[in-house]
C-alpha positions as CSV (number, residue, x, y, z in Angstrom):
1,X,-52.9,48.6,8.6
2,X,-49.4,49.2,7.5
3,X,-48.6,51.4,4.6
4,X,-48.9,49.8,1.1
5,X,-45.3,50.5,0.5
6,X,-44.1,49.4,3.8
7,X,-43.1,46.0,2.4
8,X,-41.2,47.5,-0.7
9,X,-37.2,47.9,-0.5
10,X,-36.6,51.4,-1.0
11,X,-33.3,52.9,-2.3
12,X,-31.5,54.8,0.4
13,X,-30.9,58.0,-1.8
14,X,-32.0,59.7,-5.0
15,X,-28.7,58.6,-6.6
16,X,-29.5,54.9,-5.9
17,X,-33.0,55.4,-6.9
18,X,-31.8,56.8,-10.3
19,X,-29.5,54.1,-10.7
20,X,-32.3,51.5,-10.2
21,X,-34.6,53.3,-12.6
22,X,-31.9,53.5,-15.5
23,X,-30.6,50.0,-14.8
24,X,-34.5,48.7,-15.0
25,X,-35.0,50.3,-18.2
26,X,-31.8,49.5,-19.8
27,X,-32.3,45.7,-18.5
28,X,-35.9,45.7,-20.1
29,X,-35.2,47.5,-23.3
30,X,-31.7,47.4,-24.0
31,X,-31.6,45.2,-27.2
32,X,-34.5,47.5,-28.6
33,X,-32.7,50.6,-27.7
34,X,-29.6,49.2,-29.6
35,X,-31.7,48.3,-32.5
36,X,-33.5,51.6,-32.9
37,X,-31.8,54.4,-30.7
38,X,-34.1,57.0,-32.3
39,X,-37.3,55.4,-31.5
40,X,-36.4,55.0,-27.9
41,X,-35.1,58.6,-27.7
42,X,-38.7,59.5,-28.9
43,X,-40.3,57.1,-26.1
44,X,-38.3,58.7,-23.6
45,X,-39.2,62.3,-24.7
46,X,-42.8,61.3,-24.6
47,X,-42.3,59.8,-21.0
48,X,-40.7,62.9,-20.0
49,X,-44.0,64.9,-20.7
50,X,-45.4,64.3,-17.2
51,X,-45.4,61.7,-14.4
52,X,-48.5,59.9,-16.2
53,X,-46.5,59.6,-19.1
54,X,-43.4,58.3,-17.5
55,X,-45.6,55.8,-15.6
56,X,-47.1,54.3,-18.9
57,X,-43.7,53.9,-20.4
58,X,-42.1,52.1,-17.3
59,X,-44.0,49.1,-16.5
60,X,-40.7,47.2,-15.8
61,X,-39.9,49.6,-13.0
62,X,-43.4,48.9,-11.4
63,X,-42.8,45.2,-11.4
64,X,-39.4,45.4,-10.0
65,X,-41.0,47.3,-7.0
66,X,-43.8,44.5,-6.8
67,X,-41.3,41.9,-6.7
68,X,-39.9,43.4,-3.7
69,X,-43.1,44.0,-1.7
70,X,-45.3,42.0,0.3
71,X,-48.7,41.4,-1.2
72,X,-51.5,40.6,1.3
73,X,-53.9,40.0,-1.5
74,X,-52.0,36.7,-2.9
75,X,-52.4,33.0,-2.5
76,X,-51.6,30.1,-4.3
77,X,-54.3,30.8,-6.7
78,X,-54.8,34.5,-7.1
79,X,-50.9,34.7,-7.6
80,X,-51.2,32.7,-10.9
81,X,-54.0,34.2,-12.7
82,X,-54.3,36.0,-16.3
83,X,-53.6,39.7,-16.0
84,X,-53.4,42.5,-18.5
85,X,-50.1,43.5,-17.1
86,X,-50.4,47.3,-17.9
87,X,-53.5,48.0,-16.6
88,X,-53.8,51.9,-16.5
89,X,-56.4,54.3,-17.0
90,X,-56.0,54.8,-20.8
91,X,-56.1,51.3,-21.7
92,X,-60.0,50.9,-22.1
93,X,-61.9,51.4,-25.2
94,X,-64.0,49.7,-27.8
95,X,-63.6,46.9,-30.1
96,X,-65.8,44.6,-32.6
97,X,-65.9,41.0,-31.3
98,X,-66.3,38.0,-33.0
99,X,-70.1,38.3,-33.1
100,X,-70.1,41.5,-34.7
101,X,-70.8,43.4,-31.3
102,X,-69.2,46.7,-30.2
103,X,-67.8,45.9,-26.9
104,X,-66.2,48.2,-24.3
105,X,-63.1,46.5,-22.8
106,X,-59.7,46.6,-22.1
107,X,-57.9,47.1,-25.4
108,X,-54.2,46.5,-25.0
109,X,-52.6,43.1,-24.3
110,X,-49.0,43.7,-25.2
111,X,-47.9,43.0,-21.5
112,X,-50.3,40.3,-20.7
113,X,-48.9,37.5,-18.4
114,X,-50.0,35.5,-15.5
115,X,-49.3,37.1,-12.2
116,X,-51.0,38.3,-9.1
117,X,-54.4,39.5,-9.5
118,X,-53.8,42.6,-7.4
119,X,-51.0,43.9,-9.6
120,X,-53.5,44.8,-12.3
121,X,-55.6,46.6,-9.6
122,X,-52.6,48.4,-8.2
123,X,-51.4,49.4,-11.5
124,X,-54.8,50.8,-12.5
125,X,-55.3,52.6,-9.0
126,X,-51.9,54.4,-8.9
127,X,-52.4,55.4,-12.8
128,X,-55.9,56.9,-12.0
129,X,-54.3,59.0,-8.8
130,X,-51.8,60.3,-11.3
131,X,-54.6,61.0,-14.1
132,X,-56.6,62.9,-11.3
133,X,-53.8,64.9,-10.3
134,X,-54.0,66.4,-14.0
135,X,-57.6,67.4,-13.0
136,X,-56.4,68.8,-9.6
137,X,-58.6,66.5,-7.6
138,X,-58.1,66.1,-4.0
139,X,-57.0,62.8,-2.3
140,X,-60.3,62.4,-0.7
141,X,-62.2,62.6,-4.2
142,X,-59.6,60.2,-5.5
143,X,-60.0,57.9,-3.0
144,X,-63.9,58.0,-3.1
145,X,-63.8,57.4,-7.1
146,X,-61.3,54.6,-6.6
147,X,-63.4,52.9,-3.8
148,X,-66.3,52.9,-6.6
149,X,-64.2,51.0,-9.0
150,X,-62.9,48.5,-6.6
151,X,-66.6,47.8,-5.1
152,X,-67.8,47.5,-8.7
153,X,-64.9,45.0,-9.4
154,X,-65.6,42.9,-6.3
155,X,-69.5,43.1,-7.1
156,X,-68.9,41.8,-10.6
157,X,-66.7,39.0,-9.3
158,X,-69.4,38.0,-6.9
159,X,-72.0,38.0,-9.8
160,X,-69.8,35.8,-11.9
161,X,-69.6,33.4,-8.9
162,X,-73.4,33.1,-8.9
163,X,-73.7,32.5,-12.4
164,X,-71.9,30.9,-15.6
165,X,-72.1,34.2,-17.8
166,X,-68.5,35.6,-17.5
167,X,-67.5,34.6,-21.0
168,X,-70.7,35.8,-22.5
169,X,-70.9,39.0,-20.4
170,X,-69.9,42.1,-22.2
171,X,-70.4,46.0,-21.8
172,X,-72.4,47.1,-24.6
173,X,-74.5,50.1,-25.4
174,X,-77.5,48.7,-23.8
175,X,-75.9,48.1,-20.3
176,X,-73.7,51.0,-20.0
177,X,-74.1,54.8,-19.3
178,X,-72.4,58.2,-19.6
179,X,-69.0,58.5,-21.3
180,X,-68.8,54.6,-21.7
181,X,-72.0,54.4,-23.7
182,X,-71.0,57.5,-25.6
183,X,-67.7,56.0,-26.9
184,X,-69.6,52.8,-27.9
185,X,-72.0,54.8,-30.1
186,X,-69.3,56.9,-31.6
187,X,-67.6,53.6,-32.6
188,X,-70.7,52.5,-34.5
189,X,-70.4,55.5,-36.6
190,X,-66.9,54.6,-38.1
191,X,-66.4,52.4,-41.1
192,X,-63.8,50.2,-42.7
193,X,-63.8,52.5,-45.8
194,X,-63.2,55.4,-43.6
195,X,-60.0,53.8,-42.4
196,X,-59.1,52.7,-45.9
197,X,-59.4,56.4,-47.4
198,X,-57.0,57.5,-44.5
199,X,-54.1,55.1,-44.9
200,X,-54.4,53.8,-48.7
201,X,-54.9,55.2,-52.2
202,X,-56.4,53.9,-55.4
203,X,-54.4,53.9,-58.5
204,X,-55.8,52.2,-61.8
205,X,-58.8,50.6,-59.9
206,X,-56.3,49.0,-57.5
207,X,-55.9,50.0,-53.8
208,X,-52.5,50.1,-52.2
209,X,-51.1,51.7,-49.1
210,X,-50.2,55.4,-49.3
211,X,-46.6,56.5,-49.3
212,X,-46.1,57.9,-46.0
213,X,-42.6,58.7,-43.9
214,X,-43.5,55.8,-41.6
215,X,-44.0,53.2,-44.3
216,X,-41.3,51.2,-46.1
217,X,-41.8,49.5,-49.4
218,X,-40.6,45.8,-49.3
219,X,-38.5,44.2,-51.7
220,X,-37.3,40.7,-52.6
221,X,-36.5,38.3,-49.6
222,X,-38.2,40.3,-46.9
223,X,-41.4,40.4,-48.6
224,X,-41.4,36.9,-49.5
225,X,-40.7,36.3,-45.8
226,X,-43.7,38.2,-44.6
227,X,-46.0,36.6,-47.2
228,X,-44.7,33.2,-45.7
229,X,-45.5,34.3,-42.2
230,X,-49.0,35.5,-43.2
231,X,-49.6,31.9,-44.6
232,X,-48.4,30.5,-41.3
233,X,-50.6,33.0,-39.2
234,X,-53.8,31.7,-41.1
235,X,-53.3,28.2,-39.2
236,X,-53.5,30.0,-35.9
237,X,-57.0,31.6,-36.4
238,X,-59.6,29.3,-34.9
239,X,-62.1,28.2,-37.6
240,X,-65.1,29.2,-35.1
241,X,-63.9,32.7,-35.0
242,X,-64.4,33.5,-38.6
243,X,-67.7,35.2,-38.7
244,X,-67.4,35.9,-42.4
245,X,-64.5,34.8,-44.8
246,X,-62.0,36.8,-46.5
247,X,-59.9,35.5,-49.6
248,X,-56.4,36.3,-47.9
249,X,-55.4,37.7,-51.3
250,X,-52.6,40.0,-50.8
251,X,-53.0,43.4,-52.5
252,X,-50.1,45.3,-50.7
253,X,-47.7,44.9,-48.0
254,X,-45.4,47.5,-46.1
255,X,-42.8,47.6,-43.3
256,X,-43.7,50.1,-40.5
257,X,-42.9,50.4,-36.9
258,X,-44.1,50.1,-33.5
259,X,-46.1,53.3,-32.4
260,X,-47.4,54.6,-29.0
261,X,-45.2,54.7,-25.8
262,X,-45.1,51.0,-25.4
263,X,-44.0,49.8,-28.8
264,X,-41.1,51.7,-29.7
265,X,-38.4,49.9,-31.5
266,X,-40.5,46.9,-32.3
267,X,-40.7,46.1,-36.0
268,X,-44.1,45.9,-37.9
269,X,-45.7,45.3,-41.2
270,X,-49.3,46.1,-42.5
271,X,-50.7,43.7,-45.2
272,X,-53.5,45.1,-47.3
273,X,-56.2,42.1,-48.3
274,X,-58.8,41.6,-50.6
275,X,-62.1,42.0,-48.6
276,X,-65.3,40.1,-48.1
277,X,-65.7,40.7,-51.9
278,X,-64.0,42.3,-54.8
279,X,-65.6,45.9,-54.0
280,X,-62.7,48.3,-53.1
281,X,-64.8,49.5,-49.9
282,X,-64.3,46.6,-47.5
283,X,-60.7,45.6,-48.0
284,X,-59.0,44.5,-44.8
285,X,-55.9,45.6,-43.1
286,X,-53.8,43.2,-41.0
287,X,-50.9,44.5,-38.7
288,X,-48.0,42.4,-38.1
289,X,-46.2,43.5,-34.8
290,X,-43.4,41.8,-33.0
291,X,-44.3,40.8,-29.5
292,X,-42.2,42.1,-26.8
293,X,-41.0,40.5,-23.7
294,X,-44.1,41.2,-21.2
295,X,-43.1,43.4,-18.0
296,X,-44.7,40.8,-15.4
297,X,-42.5,38.0,-16.9
298,X,-39.6,39.6,-15.4
299,X,-40.6,38.8,-12.1
300,X,-42.7,35.7,-12.6
301,X,-40.1,33.0,-12.8
302,X,-42.4,29.9,-13.1
303,X,-40.8,27.8,-16.0
304,X,-44.1,26.1,-16.7
305,X,-45.6,29.6,-17.7
306,X,-42.7,30.5,-19.8
307,X,-42.5,27.1,-21.6
308,X,-46.4,27.3,-22.3
309,X,-45.7,29.7,-25.3
310,X,-44.0,29.3,-28.6
311,X,-42.9,33.0,-28.8
312,X,-44.2,36.3,-27.7
313,X,-46.6,36.7,-30.6
314,X,-48.2,33.4,-29.4
315,X,-48.4,34.5,-25.9
316,X,-49.9,37.9,-26.8
317,X,-52.5,36.4,-28.9
318,X,-53.2,33.6,-26.4
319,X,-53.5,36.2,-23.6
320,X,-56.0,38.5,-25.5
321,X,-58.3,35.3,-26.4
322,X,-58.1,34.5,-22.5
323,X,-58.8,38.1,-21.4
324,X,-61.3,39.1,-23.9
325,X,-63.1,35.6,-24.6
326,X,-65.1,36.9,-27.8
327,X,-62.0,38.4,-29.7
328,X,-61.7,39.6,-33.2
329,X,-61.9,36.8,-35.9
330,X,-58.7,38.0,-37.3
331,X,-56.7,37.7,-34.0
332,X,-53.6,35.2,-34.5
333,X,-49.7,34.9,-34.6
334,X,-47.0,34.1,-36.6
335,X,-43.1,34.0,-36.8
336,X,-40.6,36.2,-38.9
337,X,-36.8,35.5,-38.6
338,X,-37.2,33.5,-35.5
339,X,-39.2,36.3,-33.7
340,X,-42.9,35.9,-32.7
341,X,-45.5,38.5,-34.2
342,X,-49.0,39.2,-33.1
343,X,-51.3,39.5,-36.1
344,X,-54.6,41.5,-35.9
345,X,-57.0,43.5,-37.9
346,X,-56.1,47.3,-38.0
347,X,-59.8,47.8,-37.0
348,X,-61.7,51.1,-37.5
349,X,-64.0,49.9,-34.5
350,X,-61.3,50.6,-31.8
351,X,-61.8,53.8,-29.9
352,X,-60.0,54.8,-26.7
353,X,-62.0,56.2,-23.8
354,X,-61.2,59.8,-23.7
355,X,-60.5,61.5,-20.4
356,X,-60.0,64.8,-21.6
357,X,-63.6,66.2,-21.3
358,X,-64.2,64.0,-18.0
359,X,-63.2,67.0,-15.6
360,X,-65.8,66.6,-12.7
361,X,-65.9,63.8,-10.2
362,X,-69.7,63.2,-10.7
363,X,-69.0,62.4,-14.4
364,X,-66.1,60.3,-13.7
365,X,-67.9,58.3,-10.9
366,X,-70.2,56.1,-13.3
367,X,-67.3,55.6,-15.7
368,X,-65.2,54.0,-12.8
369,X,-67.8,51.6,-11.9
370,X,-68.0,50.5,-15.6
371,X,-64.2,50.2,-15.5
372,X,-64.5,48.2,-12.3
373,X,-66.8,45.7,-13.8
374,X,-64.9,45.4,-17.1
375,X,-61.6,44.6,-15.0
376,X,-63.5,41.8,-13.3
377,X,-64.7,40.5,-16.4
378,X,-61.1,40.6,-17.7
379,X,-59.8,38.4,-14.8
380,X,-62.8,36.0,-14.4
381,X,-63.0,34.8,-18.2
382,X,-59.4,33.6,-18.4
383,X,-59.8,30.5,-16.1
384,X,-60.8,26.9,-16.4
385,X,-63.4,27.5,-18.8
386,X,-60.9,28.8,-21.3
387,X,-59.1,26.9,-24.1
388,X,-55.8,26.5,-22.1
389,X,-54.6,24.7,-19.0
390,X,-52.7,27.5,-17.2
391,X,-55.4,28.6,-14.8
392,X,-57.3,25.3,-13.7
393,X,-59.7,26.8,-11.5
394,X,-62.5,29.3,-11.4
395,X,-60.8,32.8,-10.9
396,X,-64.0,34.2,-9.3
397,X,-63.9,31.7,-6.7
398,X,-60.2,32.3,-6.0
399,X,-60.8,36.2,-5.8
400,X,-63.9,35.9,-3.6
401,X,-62.1,33.4,-1.1
402,X,-59.0,35.5,-1.1
403,X,-60.9,38.6,0.0
404,X,-63.4,37.0,2.1
405,X,-64.9,39.2,4.6
406,X,-62.1,41.6,4.4
407,X,-63.6,43.8,1.6
408,X,-63.2,47.1,3.4
409,X,-59.5,46.2,4.1
410,X,-58.9,45.3,0.5
411,X,-60.4,48.5,-0.7
412,X,-58.6,50.6,1.7
413,X,-55.3,49.0,1.2
414,X,-55.4,49.7,-2.7
415,X,-56.7,53.0,-2.2
416,X,-53.7,53.7,0.0
417,X,-51.4,52.3,-2.4
418,X,-52.5,54.4,-5.2
419,X,-51.7,57.7,-3.3
420,X,-48.4,56.3,-2.0
421,X,-47.2,54.9,-5.4
422,X,-48.4,57.9,-7.4
423,X,-46.2,60.1,-5.1
424,X,-43.2,57.7,-5.5
425,X,-43.8,58.1,-9.2
426,X,-43.6,61.8,-9.2
427,X,-40.3,61.6,-7.6
428,X,-39.2,58.9,-10.0
429,X,-40.5,61.0,-12.8
430,X,-38.1,64.1,-11.7
431,X,-35.2,61.6,-11.4
432,X,-35.9,59.9,-14.8
433,X,-35.9,63.5,-16.4
434,X,-32.7,64.5,-14.8
435,X,-30.9,61.4,-15.8
436,X,-32.1,61.6,-19.3
437,X,-31.0,65.2,-19.5
438,X,-27.7,64.3,-18.1
439,X,-26.9,61.6,-20.8
440,X,-27.0,58.8,-18.1
441,X,-29.2,56.1,-20.1
442,X,-26.5,54.1,-22.0
443,X,-27.1,54.3,-25.7
444,X,-29.7,56.8,-25.3
445,X,-29.5,60.6,-24.4
446,X,-31.9,63.7,-24.8
447,X,-29.0,65.0,-27.2
448,X,-27.6,62.2,-29.3
449,X,-26.6,58.6,-29.1
450,X,-23.9,56.9,-26.9
451,X,-22.8,53.2,-27.3
452,X,-24.1,50.5,-25.1
453,X,-21.9,49.2,-22.4
454,X,-19.7,46.2,-23.5
455,X,-21.8,43.7,-21.8
456,X,-24.9,44.6,-23.7
457,X,-22.9,45.0,-27.1
């Protein structure tokens, strides 16, 4: 079997690859870089920490490479399924679903779109190889752990094919083990009051957001635009999702900013609502965050897919509903100043899987099996059984028929890709850091700002 990177167009020199890295980043983020250069300087400094951090922040580069690669695991159907879009090892964790259950699942949908099912698997596999190098695992150990993930993925896909439980299936405390069960149990100890005490204060028997450097008080027209957007958002929340009503009476609203490597430069607002009753302990915080152009959409050119979404907020919310099935009752979308915003509860019941203390392969192996099952559920719920028409077939059937009797070849190919693309990422990381230090990224340098080129101004 040919190398997994054999079909990828490779730049002929480090200089060519450096230029490609810079061009892809500027093309993907140029408008946001121009709007908030400081946020992107911070983002790039975080990406400069190590190859894994660089990989997390450079999803558009991954898709630029996928666009020039041959994909043997792609056919008419498996090239058009819901994908998470940035499936890396640190994008798994807990959330509370619409039935009040603490679920372990994929927990980030900013990059979700439709594309090749293998793209999610390849992106995760390479990310795990990079994460494993932090732990000094050998290639054989990495390969064995990834094989466990991929076999568990295919086993769960087959299980969904034999039953109709894909939309009700969930990883809960009673069907998980090890670190996954531990993070679910830890999540159950969290409270909404605990979250409120961290980010709000009470003055004169009224709760408001605490004054913090990141927070910005809204005045006049901007506040009114946000409140009007909140009213529009309420119409996007399916009535059946509402497990328990809140009044939606606004107690406070602030401007904030995108946080995390992937959200740099994206404006955001937090809204404090009267909770389920007049007690101060159960007020609800909603986050309104501007949706960004998802990385896979830069190489998926189908106009029917693009036209399906009103805006990036709509696309993000719909993607999450398709990929999670039983989403939070607060998930919805709205529009502010012509830009789409995704709206969700700032929930205390979300906790990421912590890889820090997972240091031995025998502890990681059961985690990988459960991540494989979670990925299968992710792909198989967003199909003909969902409330949209973009995937008019059963994804589990499409995946099973595409792999057929080539399971071992499928697993071997993706494991080989993980090793080879992770090594490429290590090289790309070095080139990126050198370019950043040398001031080669237009509009952003490691020491100060430079104007964007005329064609982006």
